[in-house]
N, C-alpha and C positions, 0 to 999 in steps of 0.2 A: 424440547423440554418435557413433552408428554411421555418420553421414554425413561425419564428420571424417576426412580422409586421414591415414595414418600420417606421423609427423614434423611434423604441423602444431602451431601454437600454439592453445591453447584458453583463452578467457576466460570465467570463470563470472560471470554478471551479478549486479547488486546483489540480485536476487531470491533468489539462492542455489540450490543443487542438492541432490539426495538423496545419501545415502551410496553408493547403487548407482552413480550417475554418477561420483562421486569415485573409487570403486574401479575402475571400468572405465577411466577416464583413467589411473590409476596402472598398471593391468595392461598398458596399451598403451604405457606410457612416453611419454605425451603431455606436452608442456611446458604447464603450467597457470599462468595468472595468475588468482588468486582475488580478484574484486572484490565479493564478498558484503558487503552492508551489515553493519556490526558490530551494529546493532540486530536484524537478522534472525538473525545468528549467536547472539545472546543467546537468542532463541526456540528455535533449533536445540538449544542446550545444555539448555534446559528439557525439550524432548522427549526428547533422548538420556538425560537423567538419569531421566526417568520410565520409559523403556525398560529401562534397567539394573535398576531396582527392580521392574519388572513392574507398575508403577502404570498403570492405564488412563487414557488421556489424551483430552481433548476439545479439538479445535481449532476456534475460531470463525473462519471465513474463507469465501472464495468458491471454489466447486468449479471446477477447471480453471485457476485462476490459477497462474502459475509459482512464486510464493512459497509457496503452499499445497502444491503438489506437492513442492517441495523440503523443506518442513517435515515433511510427512507421512512423507517418506522417511528421516527420522532415527530412526524407531521400528522396531525389528526383533524385539522380544521376543514370541514367539508365546503366552506365558502371559498377556500383557496385551492391548494393542490400542490403536489410536488411531482416533478417530471424528470426522468432520467435520460441523459444523452451520453453517448460514448464517443462520438466524433463530430466533426464539423457538419457532415452531411445530415446528421440527425436534427439539426437546428431548423431546417426547412419544414419538418413535420410537427414542430411545436404549435399548439393551438392558441397561444397567447397573441394579443394585439400589441402594437408598438408602444402604445401609451399605458399598458397595464402596469400595475405596481409589481415589480419583479426583483428577485434577488437570486444570486447563484452561490454555490459552494462546490468544493471538489473532494473526491476521495483522496486520502493522504498518501497513496503509494503510486501515483501516476507518473507518466513521462513529463518532464518539465517542458520539453519542446511541443509535444502534442497538446498539452493543457494550455499553453500560452496561445497556440493557434486557435483552439476552440474558444477560449475566453475572448480573444480579439474578434472572432466572428460573431459571438453573442453580443458584444458591445456595438458592433456595426449594425446588427438587426434591431437591437433594443438599446438605443443610446442612453436611456435613463436607468438601465438596470444597475442595481447595487451589488456589491460583492465584499468579501472580507478585505480589511485594510492590509493584511499580510497574507501571502500565499499559504494555502491550507496544506500544501504538500510537506510531509514530514522532513525535518532537517536531515535525518539519517538517510532517507531516500535521496534527497538532493545531493548530499555529500557523496553517496555511492555512485550516482550518475555522473557527477563531475569527475570522480576518480576513474570511472570506466572510459571517459573521453580521453584521459591522459594515458591510461593503460593500453587502449586500442592503438595509439600512435606507436607503441613500442612492440606490439605483438603481431604474430601471424595468425594466431587463433586465441580467442578468449573463452575460457571455461567459466560458466556461472554456476556456483554451487547453490542449489536451492530447489524447492519443490516445484513440480510442474504446474501446480495451481496457485503458486505464490505470485501475486500481482507485481510486487517490486522486483522479484527475480526475473520475471519475464520481460519487464521493461529494461533491465540491464542487458539481457541478451539481445533484445531488439536494438538498443542503442549501439552496441558493439557492431552489429550488422550494418546499421545505418552509417557507421563510421568507415565502412568498407572492409571490415575484418570478419572472418568466419567466427561463428560463436556456437557454443553448445551449452544447453541447460541440463544439469544432471544432479541427482541427489543420492547417488550410490557409486562408489568406486568401480563396481562391476559394469557400470554403463560405459566406461571408457573403452574405445575401440582403437586398435593399432593403426588403422588406415586414416584416422584423423590427423596423424602426424607426418604423413608423407610430405617430404620436401619442406618441412617447417623447421625454423630455427628457434623461435621464441614463442612460448605459450604463456598467456596471461591468465591469472586466476583471480576471481572476485567472488563475493558471496552475497546472497540475499540477507535481509535483516534478521530472519529467524534461523539461519543456518548455524548450527553449533560449531565451535572451533574444532572440536574433535572430528567432525565430518570433513572440514576443510583440510585438516592434517592428513586424514586418511586418503583424500584425493591426491595430495602431494606425494605421499608414500607410494601410491599406485603409479604416479607419473615417473618416479624414480625407477620403478621396475621396468618401465618402458624405455629407460635410458636417459632421463633428465638428470643432468649432472651439476648444474649450477642453479642455486635458488637465491633470488634477490627479492627482498621485501621493500616495496616502495612506501615512502612516508606520505600518508594522507593527512587530511585535516584532523586536528585533535578535537574530539567531542567531549565537552565537559558539562553537558546538561544532565541534571539528575532529577528524578521524580520520586516523590515519597512512596514508600511501600504502603499498600492499603492497611489500615489500622488493624484489621483482623489477622493480618499475616506478620505483623511485627513481633519480633522476639522480645519477650519481657525480660528486663534486667533482673537478675537475682540479687 
């Protein structure tokens, strides 16, 4: 935020930002458009509630991810604390005692399988730990992971269209590999290599949450250049959840 010039417009991405960033933007009187995903905001509220109560919080997520940095930044109570873990093995290094007042929450773009394993291990070590009534993982992330499970059963190779630093895209590629199928994560048709397709019959394609349809279609076009001759679109779950556009971005009726 320090690089933003005075008087500029600032857009907070879907990943969300810390309270410190919000306060700095306010102090500088910057014009802010808040595009934080409502599902991320829900996790922010859980952390803020724990902070107000002084309850120690454990966040399951990936260190350095923008969403994690924003979520960690919702906790400000020095009498408690928020602790980040990425995997089951990290639990052994937590400083809390079994009878401490604890709560946990998760990054919204994690692997369902890995998260379930980590939560189970947390509850085993801290039987009284509290968590959200409903899984924090984004419904779109969940749907994509379930779709990849089915896609992997039909494919010799799964291509995941998405950024290398996209958490949900990486989880899709990992899931395909876990299902016993080769996978490649790519965000440019030029990344495709001919030797990927040696002795393969069926190539599955999926995409991360932020991958534009135009990019997906360009990947398909590139595959056709390599000889793909039959394109079949599988029917996934219909997503009918809608969120309101921030009021600052709504188009006023004339």
